[in-house]
Structures are given as C-alpha cells and as structure tokens.
NUKOL-171726 format. One record per residue: residue number from 0; z, y, x of N, C-alpha, C, CB in turn; residue in three letters. Coordinates in Angstrom, 1 decimal. Glycine has a CB too. Layout:
% residues N
  resi      nZ      nY      nX     caZ     caY     caX      cZ      cY      cX     cbZ     cbY     cbX  resn
   NUM       Z       Y       X       Z       Y       X       Z       Y       X       Z       Y       X   ALA
...
//
This chain:
% residues 227
  resi      nZ      nY      nX     caZ     caY     caX      cZ      cY      cX     cbZ     cbY     cbX  resn
     0     7.3     8.0    -6.1     6.3     7.2    -5.5     6.6     5.7    -5.8     6.2     7.4    -3.9   MET
     1     5.7     5.0    -6.5     5.9     3.6    -6.9     5.6     2.7    -5.7     5.0     3.3    -8.1   LYS
     2     6.3     1.6    -5.7     6.1     0.6    -4.7     5.0    -0.4    -5.3     7.4    -0.2    -4.4   GLN
     3     4.2    -0.8    -4.4     3.1    -1.7    -4.8     3.5    -3.2    -4.5     1.8    -1.3    -4.1   THR
     4     3.2    -4.1    -5.4     3.5    -5.5    -5.3     2.2    -6.3    -5.5     4.6    -6.0    -6.3   ILE
     5     2.0    -7.2    -4.6     0.8    -8.1    -4.7     1.3    -9.4    -5.2     0.1    -8.3    -3.3   LEU
     6     0.6    -9.9    -6.3     0.9   -11.2    -6.9    -0.2   -12.1    -6.6     1.2   -11.1    -8.5   VAL
     7     0.1   -13.2    -5.8    -1.0   -14.1    -5.5    -0.7   -15.4    -6.2    -1.0   -14.4    -3.9   VAL
     8    -1.4   -15.7    -7.2    -1.2   -16.8    -8.1    -2.5   -17.3    -8.7    -0.1   -16.5    -9.2   GLU
     9    -2.8   -18.6    -8.6    -4.1   -19.1    -9.2    -4.0   -19.4   -10.7    -4.5   -20.3    -8.4   ASP
    10    -2.8   -19.5   -11.2    -2.6   -19.8   -12.6    -2.7   -18.4   -13.4    -1.3   -20.5   -12.9   ASP
    11    -3.7   -18.2   -14.1    -4.0   -16.9   -14.8    -2.8   -16.5   -15.7    -5.3   -16.9   -15.6   LYS
    12    -2.3   -17.5   -16.5    -1.2   -17.2   -17.4     0.1   -16.7   -16.7    -0.9   -18.4   -18.3   MET
    13     0.4   -17.4   -15.6     1.6   -17.0   -14.8     1.3   -15.7   -14.2     1.9   -18.1   -13.7   ILE
    14     0.1   -15.5   -13.6    -0.2   -14.2   -12.9    -0.1   -13.0   -13.9    -1.7   -14.3   -12.4   ARG
    15    -0.6   -13.2   -15.1    -0.6   -12.1   -16.0     0.9   -11.8   -16.5    -1.4   -12.4   -17.3   ASN
    16     1.6   -12.9   -16.7     3.0   -12.7   -17.1     3.8   -12.0   -16.1     3.7   -14.1   -17.4   LEU
    17     3.7   -12.4   -14.8     4.4   -11.7   -13.7     4.0   -10.2   -13.6     4.2   -12.4   -12.4   VAL
    18     2.7   -10.0   -13.8     2.2    -8.6   -13.7     2.8    -7.8   -14.8     0.7    -8.6   -13.8   ARG
    19     2.9    -8.3   -16.0     3.4    -7.5   -17.1     4.9    -7.1   -16.9     3.3    -8.3   -18.5   ILE
    20     5.7    -8.1   -16.4     7.1    -7.9   -16.2     7.3    -6.9   -15.1     7.8    -9.2   -15.9   TYR
    21     6.5    -7.0   -14.0     6.6    -6.1   -12.9     6.3    -4.6   -13.3     5.7    -6.5   -11.7   LEU
    22     5.2    -4.5   -14.0     4.7    -3.2   -14.5     5.8    -2.5   -15.4     3.4    -3.2   -15.2   GLU
    23     6.4    -3.4   -16.3     7.4    -2.9   -17.2     8.6    -2.4   -16.4     7.8    -3.9   -18.2   LYS
    24     8.8    -3.0   -15.2     9.9    -2.6   -14.3     9.6    -1.4   -13.4    10.4    -3.8   -13.5   SER
    25     8.4    -0.9   -13.6     8.1     0.4   -12.8     7.3     0.2   -11.5     9.3     1.1   -12.5   GLY
    26     6.8    -1.0   -11.3     6.0    -1.2   -10.1     4.5    -1.1   -10.3     6.4    -2.6    -9.5   TYR
    27     3.8    -0.7    -9.3     2.3    -0.9    -9.3     2.0    -2.3    -8.9     1.6     0.2    -8.3   ASP
    28     1.1    -2.9    -9.5     0.8    -4.4    -9.3    -0.7    -4.6    -9.0     1.3    -5.2   -10.5   VAL
    29    -1.0    -5.3    -8.0    -2.3    -5.8    -7.7    -2.3    -7.3    -7.6    -2.9    -5.2    -6.4   VAL
    30    -3.4    -8.0    -7.9    -3.3    -9.5    -8.0    -4.5   -10.1    -7.2    -3.4    -9.9    -9.5   VAL
    31    -4.3   -11.4    -6.9    -5.3   -12.2    -6.3    -5.1   -13.6    -6.8    -5.2   -12.1    -4.7   ALA
    32    -6.2   -14.4    -6.9    -6.1   -15.7    -7.5    -6.3   -16.8    -6.4    -7.2   -15.9    -8.5   SER
    33    -6.6   -16.4    -5.2    -6.6   -17.4    -4.1    -6.3   -16.7    -2.8    -8.0   -18.0    -4.0   ASP
    34    -6.1   -17.5    -1.7    -5.6   -16.9    -0.4    -6.6   -16.0     0.2    -5.3   -18.0     0.5   GLY
    35    -7.9   -16.3     0.1    -8.9   -15.4     0.8    -9.0   -14.1     0.1   -10.3   -16.1     0.7   GLU
    36    -9.0   -14.1    -1.3    -9.0   -12.9    -2.0    -7.7   -12.1    -1.7    -9.1   -13.1    -3.6   GLU
    37    -6.6   -12.7    -1.5    -5.4   -12.1    -1.2    -5.5   -11.3     0.1    -4.2   -13.1    -1.1   ALA
    38    -6.2   -11.8     1.1    -6.4   -11.0     2.3    -7.0    -9.7     2.1    -7.2   -11.9     3.3   LYS
    39    -8.1    -9.7     1.3    -8.8    -8.5     1.0    -8.0    -7.5     0.2   -10.1    -8.8     0.3   GLN
    40    -7.3    -8.0    -0.8    -6.4    -7.1    -1.6    -5.3    -6.6    -0.7    -5.8    -7.9    -2.8   VAL
    41    -4.7    -7.4     0.2    -3.7    -6.9     1.1    -4.1    -5.8     1.9    -3.2    -8.1     1.9   PHE
    42    -5.3    -5.9     2.5    -5.9    -4.9     3.4    -6.2    -3.6     2.7    -7.1    -5.4     4.2   LEU
    43    -6.5    -3.7     1.4    -6.9    -2.6     0.6    -5.7    -1.8     0.1    -7.8    -3.0    -0.5   THR
    44    -4.7    -2.5    -0.3    -3.6    -1.8    -1.0    -2.3    -1.8    -0.2    -3.3    -2.5    -2.3   TYR
    45    -2.2    -2.5     0.9    -1.0    -2.5     1.7     0.3    -2.6     0.9    -0.9    -1.2     2.6   HIS
    46     0.6    -3.7     0.2     1.7    -3.8    -0.7     3.0    -3.8     0.1     1.6    -5.0    -1.5   PRO
    47     4.1    -3.4    -0.6     5.5    -3.5     0.0     6.0    -4.9    -0.1     6.4    -2.5    -0.7   CYS
    48     5.6    -5.6    -1.1     6.1    -7.0    -1.4     5.0    -7.9    -1.9     7.3    -6.9    -2.4   LEU
    49     5.1    -9.1    -1.5     4.1   -10.1    -2.0     4.9   -11.2    -2.7     3.3   -10.7    -0.8   ILE
    50     4.4   -11.5    -4.0     4.9   -12.7    -4.7     3.9   -13.8    -4.5     5.2   -12.4    -6.2   ILE
    51     4.2   -14.8    -3.8     3.2   -15.8    -3.3     3.4   -17.2    -3.8     3.2   -15.7    -1.8   LEU
    52     2.4   -17.7    -4.5     2.4   -19.1    -4.9     1.9   -19.9    -3.7     1.4   -19.3    -6.1   ASP
    53     2.5   -21.0    -3.5     2.1   -21.8    -2.3     0.9   -22.7    -2.5     3.3   -22.7    -1.9   LEU
    54     0.7   -23.2    -3.7    -0.5   -24.1    -4.0    -1.7   -23.2    -4.4    -0.1   -25.1    -5.1   MET
    55    -2.4   -22.8    -3.5    -3.6   -21.9    -3.7    -4.9   -22.5    -3.2    -3.4   -20.5    -3.0   LEU
    56    -6.0   -22.2    -3.9    -7.3   -22.6    -3.4    -7.8   -21.8    -2.2    -8.4   -22.6    -4.6   PRO
    57    -8.7   -22.3    -1.5    -9.4   -21.7    -0.3    -8.5   -21.5     0.9    -9.9   -20.3    -0.8   LYS
    58    -7.3   -20.9     0.6    -6.3   -20.7     1.7    -4.9   -20.8     1.1    -6.5   -19.2     2.4   LEU
    59    -4.2   -21.7     1.7    -2.9   -22.0     1.1    -1.9   -20.9     1.2    -2.3   -23.3     1.7   SER
    60    -0.9   -20.9     0.4     0.2   -19.9     0.5     0.8   -19.8     1.8     1.2   -20.1    -0.6   GLY
    61     1.1   -21.0     2.4     1.7   -21.1     3.7     0.8   -20.4     4.8     1.9   -22.5     4.1   GLU
    62    -0.5   -20.7     4.7    -1.5   -20.1     5.7    -1.5   -18.6     5.5    -2.9   -20.7     5.5   GLU
    63    -1.5   -18.1     4.2    -1.6   -16.7     4.0    -0.3   -16.0     4.5    -1.8   -16.4     2.5   PHE
    64     0.8   -16.6     4.3     2.1   -16.1     4.8     2.1   -15.9     6.3     3.3   -17.0     4.3   CYS
    65     1.6   -17.0     7.0     1.5   -16.9     8.4     0.5   -15.8     8.9     1.1   -18.2     9.0   MET
    66    -0.6   -15.6     8.1    -1.5   -14.6     8.5    -0.9   -13.2     8.3    -2.8   -14.7     7.5   TRP
    67    -0.1   -13.0     7.2     0.5   -11.7     7.0     1.5   -11.4     8.2     1.3   -11.7     5.7   VAL
    68     2.3   -12.4     8.6     3.2   -12.2     9.7     2.5   -12.0    11.0     4.2   -13.4     9.7   ARG
    69     1.3   -12.6    11.2     0.6   -12.4    12.4     0.0   -11.0    12.5    -0.6   -13.4    12.5   GLU
    70    -0.1   -10.3    11.4    -0.5    -8.9    11.4     0.6    -8.0    11.8    -1.1    -8.5    10.0   GLN
    71     1.7    -8.5    12.2     3.0    -7.8    12.5     3.4    -7.0    11.3     2.7    -6.8    13.7   GLU
    72     3.3    -7.6    10.1     3.7    -6.9     8.9     5.2    -7.3     8.5     2.8    -7.3     7.7   ARG
    73     6.1    -7.0     9.4     7.5    -7.3     9.1     8.0    -6.4     8.0     8.3    -7.3    10.4   ASN
    74     7.4    -5.3     7.8     7.9    -4.4     6.7     7.5    -4.9     5.3     7.4    -3.0     7.0   GLU
    75     6.6    -5.9     5.3     6.2    -6.4     4.0     7.1    -7.6     3.6     4.7    -6.9     4.1   VAL
    76     7.7    -7.6     2.5     8.6    -8.7     2.0     7.7    -9.7     1.3     9.7    -8.2     1.1   SER
    77     8.1   -11.0     1.4     7.4   -12.1     0.7     8.4   -12.9    -0.1     6.7   -13.0     1.8   ILE
    78     8.1   -13.1    -1.4     8.9   -14.1    -2.2     7.9   -15.2    -2.5     9.4   -13.4    -3.5   ILE
    79     8.3   -16.4    -2.1     7.5   -17.6    -2.4     7.8   -18.2    -3.7     7.7   -18.6    -1.2   MET
    80     6.8   -18.6    -4.4     6.9   -19.4    -5.7     6.4   -20.8    -5.5     6.2   -18.6    -6.9   LEU
    81     7.2   -21.8    -5.8     6.7   -23.1    -5.6     7.4   -24.1    -6.6     6.9   -23.6    -4.2   SER
    82     6.6   -25.2    -6.9     7.2   -26.3    -7.7     8.0   -27.2    -6.8     6.1   -27.1    -8.4   ALA
    83     7.9   -27.0    -5.5     8.7   -27.8    -4.5    10.1   -27.3    -4.5     8.1   -27.7    -3.1   LYS
    84    11.0   -28.1    -5.0    12.4   -27.7    -5.1    13.4   -28.3    -4.1    12.9   -28.0    -6.5   ALA
    85    12.9   -29.1    -3.2    13.8   -29.7    -2.2    14.3   -28.6    -1.3    13.0   -30.8    -1.4   ARG
    86    15.5   -28.8    -0.8    16.1   -27.9     0.2    15.3   -27.8     1.4    17.5   -28.4     0.5   VAL
    87    14.7   -28.9     1.8    13.8   -28.9     3.0    12.6   -27.9     2.9    13.3   -30.3     3.4   GLU
    88    12.0   -27.9     1.6    10.9   -27.1     1.4    11.3   -25.6     1.4    10.3   -27.4     0.0   ASP
    89    12.5   -25.3     0.9    12.9   -23.9     0.9    13.2   -23.4     2.3    14.2   -23.8     0.1   LYS
    90    13.8   -24.3     3.1    14.1   -24.0     4.5    12.8   -23.7     5.3    14.9   -25.1     5.2   ILE
    91    11.8   -24.6     5.0    10.5   -24.4     5.7     9.9   -23.1     5.3     9.5   -25.6     5.3   THR
    92     9.9   -22.7     4.0     9.3   -21.5     3.6    10.0   -20.3     4.2     9.4   -21.3     2.1   GLY
    93    11.3   -20.3     4.3    12.1   -19.2     4.9    11.8   -19.1     6.4    13.6   -19.3     4.6   LEU
    94    11.7   -20.2     7.0    11.4   -20.2     8.5    10.0   -19.7     8.7    11.6   -21.6     9.1   LYS
    95     9.1   -19.9     7.8     7.7   -19.5     7.9     7.6   -18.0     7.8     6.9   -20.1     6.9   MET
    96     8.6   -17.3     7.2     8.5   -15.8     7.1     8.8   -15.3     5.8     7.2   -15.4     7.6   GLY
    97     9.2   -16.1     4.8     9.5   -15.7     3.5    10.9   -15.0     3.5     9.5   -16.8     2.4   ALA
    98    11.0   -14.0     2.6    12.3   -13.3     2.5    13.2   -14.0     1.4    12.2   -11.9     2.2   ASP
    99    12.5   -14.7     0.5    13.1   -15.3    -0.7    12.3   -16.5    -1.1    13.5   -14.3    -1.8   ASP
   100    12.8   -17.4    -1.9    12.1   -18.6    -2.4    12.6   -18.9    -3.8    12.4   -19.8    -1.4   TYR
   101    11.7   -19.0    -4.7    12.0   -19.2    -6.1    11.2   -20.4    -6.6    11.7   -18.0    -7.0   LEU
   102    11.8   -21.3    -7.3    11.1   -22.5    -7.7    10.6   -22.4    -9.1    12.1   -23.8    -7.6   THR
   103     9.5   -23.1    -9.4     8.9   -23.1   -10.7     9.5   -24.3   -11.5     7.4   -23.2   -10.6   LYS
   104     9.6   -24.2   -12.8     9.4   -23.0   -13.6    10.5   -22.0   -13.4     9.3   -23.3   -15.1   PRO
   105    10.2   -20.7   -13.6    11.2   -19.6   -13.4    11.3   -18.7   -14.6    11.0   -18.9   -12.1   PHE
   106    12.4   -18.0   -14.8    12.5   -17.0   -15.8    12.0   -15.7   -15.3    14.0   -16.9   -16.3   ASP
   107    11.1   -15.0   -15.9    10.6   -13.7   -15.4    11.7   -12.7   -15.1     9.6   -13.1   -16.4   PRO
   108    12.7   -12.7   -15.9    13.8   -11.7   -15.6    14.5   -12.1   -14.3    14.8   -11.8   -16.8   GLU
   109    14.6   -13.4   -14.0    15.2   -13.8   -12.8    14.3   -13.4   -11.6    15.4   -15.4   -12.8   GLU
   110    13.0   -13.5   -11.8    12.1   -13.1   -10.7    12.3   -11.6   -10.5    10.6   -13.4   -11.1   LEU
   111    12.4   -10.8   -11.5    12.5    -9.3   -11.3    13.8    -9.0   -10.6    12.6    -8.6   -12.7   ILE
   112    14.9    -9.8   -10.9    16.2    -9.6   -10.2    16.0   -10.0    -8.7    17.2   -10.5   -10.8   ALA
   113    15.2   -11.0    -8.4    15.0   -11.3    -7.0    14.1   -10.2    -6.3    14.2   -12.7    -6.9   HIS
   114    13.1    -9.7    -7.0    12.3    -8.6    -6.4    13.2    -7.4    -6.1    11.2    -8.2    -7.4   VAL
   115    14.1    -7.0    -7.0    14.9    -5.9    -6.8    15.9    -6.1    -5.7    15.7    -5.5    -8.1   GLU
   116    16.4    -7.3    -5.6    17.4    -7.6    -4.5    16.7    -7.6    -3.1    18.0    -9.0    -4.7   ALA
   117    15.5    -8.1    -3.1    14.7    -8.1    -1.8    14.4    -6.7    -1.4    13.5    -8.9    -1.9   VAL
   118    13.9    -5.9    -2.3    13.5    -4.5    -2.0    14.7    -3.6    -1.7    12.8    -3.9    -3.2   LEU
   119    15.9    -4.0    -2.2    17.1    -3.2    -1.8    17.4    -3.4    -0.3    18.3    -3.7    -2.6   ARG
   120    17.0    -4.6     0.2    17.3    -4.9     1.6    16.2    -4.4     2.5    17.4    -6.4     1.8   ARG
   121    14.9    -4.4     2.0    13.8    -4.1     2.9    13.0    -2.9     2.5    12.9    -5.3     2.9   THR
   122    13.2    -2.3     1.3    12.4    -1.2     0.8    12.3     0.0     1.7    12.9    -0.8    -0.5   GLY
   123    13.4     0.2     2.5    13.4     1.4     3.4    12.3     1.3     4.5    14.7     1.6     4.0   GLN
   124    11.9     0.0     4.7    10.9    -0.2     5.8     9.4     0.0     5.2    11.0    -1.5     6.4   PHE
   125     9.3     0.2     4.0     8.0     0.2     3.3     7.7     1.6     2.7     7.9    -0.9     2.3   CYS
   126     7.9     2.6     3.4     7.6     4.0     2.9     6.1     4.3     3.2     8.5     5.0     3.6   GLN
   127     5.3     4.2     2.2     3.8     4.4     2.4     3.2     5.0     1.2     3.2     3.1     2.9   LYS
   128     2.0     5.6     1.3     1.2     5.9     0.2    -0.2     5.3     0.5     1.1     7.5     0.0   VAL
   129    -0.8     4.6    -0.5    -2.0     3.9    -0.3    -3.0     4.2    -1.4    -1.8     2.4    -0.1   THR
   130    -4.3     4.5    -1.1    -5.3     4.6    -2.0    -6.6     4.1    -1.4    -5.5     6.1    -2.5   TYR
   131    -7.2     3.1    -2.1    -8.5     2.5    -1.7    -8.6     2.2    -0.2    -9.6     3.5    -2.1   ARG
   132    -7.7     1.5     0.3    -7.7     1.1     1.7    -7.2     2.1     2.7    -9.1     0.8     2.1   GLY
   133    -6.9     3.3     2.3    -6.4     4.4     3.1    -4.9     4.4     3.0    -7.0     5.8     2.8   LEU
   134    -4.1     4.1     4.0    -2.7     4.0     3.9    -2.0     4.9     5.0    -2.3     2.5     4.2   CYS
   135    -1.1     5.7     4.5    -0.3     6.6     5.4     1.1     6.2     5.3    -0.5     8.1     5.0   ILE
   136     1.7     6.1     6.5     3.2     5.8     6.6     3.9     6.9     7.3     3.4     4.4     7.5   LYS
   137     4.5     7.8     6.4     5.1     9.0     7.0     6.2     8.8     8.0     5.6     9.9     5.9   PRO
   138     7.0     7.8     7.8     8.1     7.6     8.7     7.7     7.1    10.1     9.1     6.5     8.1   ARG
   139     6.6     6.4    10.1     6.1     5.8    11.3     5.0     6.7    12.0     5.5     4.4    11.1   LYS
   140     4.5     7.7    11.2     3.4     8.5    11.7     2.1     7.8    11.9     3.9     9.2    13.0   GLY
   141     1.9     6.8    11.0     0.7     6.0    11.1    -0.2     6.2    10.0     1.1     4.5    11.3   GLU
   142    -1.5     6.1    10.2    -2.6     6.1     9.2    -3.5     4.9     9.5    -3.3     7.4     9.2   VAL
   143    -3.7     4.1     8.4    -4.6     3.0     8.5    -5.8     3.1     7.5    -3.9     1.6     8.3   LEU
   144    -7.0     2.8     7.9    -8.1     2.7     7.0    -8.6     1.3     7.1    -9.2     3.7     7.5   LEU
   145    -8.4     0.6     6.0    -8.7    -0.9     5.9    -8.1    -1.6     7.1   -10.2    -1.1     5.8   TYR
   146    -6.9    -1.3     7.3    -6.0    -1.9     8.4    -6.4    -1.5     9.8    -6.1    -3.4     8.2   ASP
   147    -7.3    -0.6    10.0    -7.6    -0.1    11.3    -6.9     1.2    11.5    -9.2     0.0    11.5   LYS
   148    -6.2     1.3    12.6    -5.4     2.6    12.8    -6.3     3.8    13.1    -4.5     2.4    14.0   PRO
   149    -6.0     4.9    12.5    -6.7     6.2    12.8    -5.8     7.1    13.7    -7.1     6.9    11.4   LEU
   150    -6.5     7.8    14.5    -5.7     8.7    15.4    -5.9    10.2    14.9    -6.2     8.6    16.9   HIS
   151    -4.9    10.7    14.3    -5.0    12.0    13.7    -4.1    13.0    14.5    -4.5    12.0    12.2   LEU
   152    -4.5    14.3    14.5    -3.6    15.3    15.1    -2.5    15.5    14.1    -4.4    16.6    15.3   THR
   153    -1.5    16.3    14.6    -0.3    16.6    13.7    -0.7    17.3    12.4     0.7    17.5    14.5   LYS
   154    -1.6    18.3    12.5    -2.0    19.0    11.4    -2.9    18.1    10.4    -2.9    20.2    11.8   HIS
   155    -3.7    17.3    11.0    -4.5    16.4    10.2    -3.6    15.4     9.4    -5.6    15.6    11.0   GLU
   156    -2.6    14.9    10.1    -1.7    14.0     9.5    -1.0    14.6     8.3    -0.7    13.4    10.5   PHE
   157    -0.4    15.8     8.6     0.3    16.5     7.5    -0.6    16.9     6.4     1.0    17.8     8.1   ASN
   158    -1.8    17.3     6.7    -2.7    17.7     5.6    -3.1    16.4     4.8    -4.0    18.2     6.2   LEU
   159    -3.4    15.3     5.4    -3.7    14.1     4.6    -2.5    13.7     3.8    -4.1    13.0     5.6   LEU
   160    -1.3    13.7     4.3    -0.1    13.3     3.6     0.1    14.2     2.4     1.2    13.4     4.5   TYR
   161    -0.1    15.5     2.5     0.1    16.4     1.4    -1.0    16.1     0.3    -0.1    17.9     1.9   HIS
   162    -2.2    15.8     0.7    -3.2    15.5    -0.2    -2.9    14.2    -1.0    -4.6    15.3     0.5   PHE
   163    -2.4    13.2    -0.2    -2.2    11.8    -0.8    -0.9    11.9    -1.7    -2.0    10.8     0.2   MET
   164     0.0    12.8    -1.5     1.1    13.0    -2.4     0.7    13.7    -3.7     2.2    13.7    -1.6   GLU
   165    -0.4    14.3    -3.7    -0.9    15.1    -4.9    -2.3    14.7    -5.2    -0.8    16.6    -4.6   HIS
   166    -2.5    13.4    -5.6    -3.9    12.9    -5.9    -4.4    13.6    -7.1    -3.9    11.4    -6.1   PRO
   167    -5.7    13.9    -7.1    -6.4    14.5    -8.2    -5.9    15.9    -8.6    -6.3    13.5    -9.4   ASN
   168    -5.3    16.5    -7.7    -4.8    17.9    -8.0    -5.5    18.9    -7.1    -3.2    18.0    -7.7   VAL
   169    -6.1    19.9    -7.6    -6.8    20.9    -6.8    -5.8    21.7    -6.0    -7.7    21.8    -7.7   VAL
   170    -5.9    21.7    -4.7    -5.0    22.5    -3.8    -5.9    23.6    -3.2    -4.4    21.6    -2.7   LEU
   171    -5.4    24.9    -3.4    -6.1    26.0    -2.8    -5.9    26.1    -1.3    -5.6    27.3    -3.5   SER
   172    -6.7    26.9    -0.7    -6.5    27.1     0.8    -5.1    27.7     1.1    -7.6    27.9     1.3   ARG
   173    -4.7    28.5     0.2    -3.4    29.2     0.4    -2.3    28.1     0.3    -3.1    30.3    -0.7   GLU
   174    -2.4    27.2    -0.7    -1.4    26.1    -0.8    -1.4    25.3     0.5    -1.7    25.2    -2.0   ASP
   175    -2.5    25.0     1.0    -2.6    24.1     2.2    -2.1    24.9     3.5    -4.0    23.6     2.4   LEU
   176    -2.4    26.2     3.5    -1.9    27.0     4.6    -0.4    27.0     4.7    -2.5    28.4     4.6   LEU
   177     0.2    27.2     3.5     1.7    27.2     3.5     2.3    25.9     3.9     2.1    27.6     2.0   ARG
   178     1.5    24.8     3.6     2.0    23.4     3.9     1.9    23.2     5.4     1.2    22.4     3.2   GLN
   179     0.9    23.7     6.1     0.7    23.4     7.5     1.3    24.4     8.4    -0.8    23.3     7.8   LEU
   180     1.3    25.7     7.9     1.9    26.8     8.7     2.9    27.6     7.9     0.7    27.8     9.2   TYR
   181     4.1    26.9     7.6     5.0    27.6     6.7     5.6    28.9     7.2     6.2    26.6     6.5   PRO
   182     5.6    29.1     8.5     6.2    30.3     9.1     5.2    31.4     9.5     7.0    29.9    10.3   TYR
   183     3.9    31.0     9.6     3.0    32.1    10.1     1.7    32.0     9.3     2.8    32.0    11.6   ASP
   184     1.7    31.5     8.0     0.5    31.4     7.3    -0.3    32.7     7.1     0.8    30.7     6.0   ASP
   185     0.4    33.8     7.2    -0.3    35.1     6.9    -1.2    35.4     8.1     0.8    36.2     6.8   LYS
   186    -1.0    34.8     9.2    -1.8    35.1    10.4    -2.8    34.0    10.7    -0.8    35.3    11.6   PHE
   187    -3.0    33.1     9.8    -3.9    32.0    10.0    -5.1    32.2     9.0    -3.3    30.6     9.8   VAL
   188    -6.3    32.1     9.4    -7.5    32.3     8.6    -7.7    31.1     7.7    -8.7    32.6     9.4   LEU
   189    -8.3    31.4     6.5    -8.7    30.3     5.6    -9.6    29.3     6.3    -9.3    30.9     4.4   ASP
   190   -10.5    29.8     7.1   -11.4    28.8     7.7   -10.8    27.8     8.7   -12.5    29.6     8.5   ARG
   191    -9.5    28.1     9.0    -8.8    27.1     9.8    -8.6    25.8     9.0    -7.4    27.7    10.2   THR
   192    -8.3    26.0     7.7    -8.1    24.8     6.8    -9.4    24.1     6.7    -7.6    25.3     5.4   ILE
   193   -10.5    24.9     6.6   -11.9    24.3     6.5   -12.2    23.4     7.7   -12.9    25.3     6.3   ASP
   194   -11.8    23.9     8.9   -12.0    23.2    10.1   -11.2    21.9    10.2   -11.7    24.1    11.3   ALA
   195    -9.9    22.0     9.7    -9.1    20.8     9.7    -9.6    19.7     8.8    -7.6    21.1     9.3   HIS
   196   -10.1    20.2     7.6   -10.6    19.2     6.6   -11.9    18.6     7.1   -10.9    19.9     5.3   ILE
   197   -12.8    19.4     7.8   -14.0    18.9     8.4   -13.7    17.7     9.4   -14.8    20.0     9.1   LYS
   198   -12.7    18.0    10.2   -12.3    16.9    11.2   -11.7    15.7    10.5   -11.3    17.5    12.2   LYS
   199   -10.9    16.0     9.5   -10.3    14.9     8.8   -11.3    14.0     8.0    -9.2    15.4     7.8   LEU
   200   -12.3    14.7     7.4   -13.3    13.9     6.7   -14.1    13.0     7.7   -14.3    14.9     6.0   ARG
   201   -14.3    13.5     8.9   -15.0    12.7     9.9   -14.3    11.4    10.2   -15.2    13.5    11.2   GLU
   202   -13.0    11.4    10.0   -12.2    10.2    10.3   -11.9     9.3     9.1   -10.9    10.6    10.9   LYS
   203   -12.0     9.8     7.9   -11.6     9.0     6.7   -12.8     8.8     5.7   -10.5     9.6     6.0   ILE
   204   -13.9     9.5     5.9   -15.0     9.3     5.0   -16.1     8.4     5.6   -15.5    10.7     4.6   GLU
   205   -16.7     7.6     4.7   -17.8     6.8     5.2   -19.0     7.8     5.5   -18.3     5.8     4.1   GLU
   206   -19.2     8.8     4.7   -20.3     9.8     5.0   -19.6    11.2     4.9   -21.5     9.6     4.0   GLN
   207   -19.2    11.7     6.0   -18.4    13.0     5.9   -19.2    14.1     5.3   -18.1    13.4     7.3   PRO
   208   -20.6    14.1     5.3   -21.4    15.1     4.7   -21.4    15.0     3.2   -22.8    15.1     5.2   SER
   209   -21.1    13.8     2.7   -21.0    13.5     1.2   -19.6    12.9     0.9   -22.2    12.6     0.7   SER
   210   -18.5    13.7     1.0   -17.2    13.1     0.9   -16.9    12.5    -0.4   -16.2    14.1     1.3   PRO
   211   -16.1    11.4    -0.5   -15.7    10.8    -1.7   -14.2    10.9    -1.9   -16.1     9.3    -1.8   LYS
   212   -13.5    11.1    -0.8   -12.0    11.2    -0.9   -11.5    12.6    -1.0   -11.4    10.5     0.4   ARG
   213   -11.9    13.4    -0.1   -11.5    14.9    -0.2   -12.7    15.7    -0.5   -10.9    15.4     1.2   ILE
   214   -12.7    16.1    -1.8   -13.9    16.9    -2.3   -13.6    18.4    -2.4   -14.4    16.3    -3.6   ILE
   215   -14.6    19.2    -2.3   -14.5    20.6    -2.5   -14.7    21.0    -3.9   -15.6    21.3    -1.6   THR
   216   -13.8    21.8    -4.4   -13.9    22.3    -5.8   -14.2    23.8    -5.6   -12.5    22.1    -6.6   VAL
   217   -15.4    24.1    -5.9   -15.9    25.5    -5.6   -15.1    26.6    -6.2   -17.4    25.6    -6.0   ARG
   218   -14.8    27.5    -5.4   -14.0    28.7    -5.9   -12.5    28.4    -6.1   -14.5    29.1    -7.2   GLY
   219   -12.1    27.2    -5.9   -10.7    26.8    -6.1   -10.0    26.2    -4.9   -10.6    25.9    -7.3   MET
   220   -10.7    25.3    -4.2   -10.0    24.7    -3.1   -10.5    23.3    -2.8    -8.5    24.7    -3.2   GLY
   221    -9.6    22.3    -2.6    -9.9    20.9    -2.3    -9.1    20.0    -3.2    -9.7    20.6    -0.8   TYR
   222    -9.6    18.8    -3.4    -8.9    17.8    -4.2    -9.1    16.4    -3.5    -9.5    17.8    -5.6   LYS
   223    -8.0    15.7    -3.4    -8.0    14.3    -3.0    -8.2    13.4    -4.2    -6.7    13.9    -2.2   PHE
   224    -9.3    12.6    -4.2    -9.7    11.8    -5.3    -9.2    10.4    -5.0   -11.2    11.9    -5.6   VAL
   225    -8.5     9.8    -6.0    -8.0     8.4    -5.7    -8.6     7.4    -6.6    -6.5     8.4    -5.9   ASN
   226    -9.5     7.8    -7.5   -10.2     6.8    -8.4   -11.1     5.9    -7.5   -10.9     7.4    -9.5   GLU
//
C-alpha cells in the first residue's frame, strides 16, 4: 500500500521536479498550485504527508497549515518549503504545526531524505486506503467520504476494506463470504452478501441504484472501481 503525498507549490517547475523524485521513490503523489485548490485535493485524497510551499496565491501556506491542523489532522505530516531561512521563520513554522522545515533552494535528494525521516516517525499514524474521496482507516475503524464520517456496521466496514484493498478485481460472493464469515461461511446464504452490499452502496454511492464504486459483474460477483 503506497503512501500518498500532497505537493502544494505554485512554481510549476519545482512542483513537477518534486513529483518526479517522489514517484521514483515509490510514493503516490497529488499536487495543488494554490492554497484553495490544496484544500479540495486534501479532502479528496487524504494524504499522509504534505510538502507545503509558504508563498502561495489565494491562501497562504501558513493559513493552509493552520486549516489542516484545525481539522484535527495530527496524523498528517507537513514539511514546509520556504525561501525564508532565518531561524525565527523556522521556529514559527514548526510552532504552527510543521513537522519539518526546508529552505529553498534545496536538493531534491535532500528533500526525499527529509520525507523518509518524517514518515519513519509518523507513518504508523497514517494507515489508510483512499480512492476518490472515500477514505478508510483500518486501525481507527473510521470511514470518511469527502471528509464526512460514515457510520458502518462491522460487516460493512470489513467488506469495504476488503474491496478497497483489491481495487478493480472481481470478487465472487464466495470470496466475500469467506472474508466476512471465515468460520461459518457454509451456513450463510449468498444473498446475505447482496444485502450487505445494498446497504453499503446506500452509504457510499451518490446514486445507489446506479453504483459507480461497487459494481456488479454479472455471473461473477462484484468489483470495486477506483478510476
């Protein structure tokens, strides 16, 4: 399971350079060019770490950092990038909620080293799977849809987690029964899975009668679509 990093940087050249190095290091990367766009990307992808330029249009990096921390997102790490190199500026950034502070210009390899160091300290708090605004946190037992909490039953939660761990893979009813009822699946009817999926669709689909996330594959089973 790859960790997702959000790069918020208005300089296109720097943004693309950072993205290339992060992807080469094995991370999923999403980007934003200003603070307002960063909010929407954050709510959609629920990143584990944010690389944040401070000099941003529309909403400054400082304001965005405070907004993230106001969402009680302490599990999200933040590395600030800034041309401000004074000790006072670094202290202000760290007090504001940053986990690390790197001054411009910087070496991309150095940035990757900082990313890896921060995630070694904080990565265990960021166990999640996210697709198109739907985020499941197995350790916390939480599910968010565009940052709004969903209330799922135990079976609905386990079913969704199994789907999201196997995106774009057709799962038969037998597969899903074994996942939900490992000890007594022989005594559970196939339509039990259908009932669970119907309830789950009502909670995660915009139009449950025309699902876009969990689709039926006739004669085979169900598939969680992440495109």
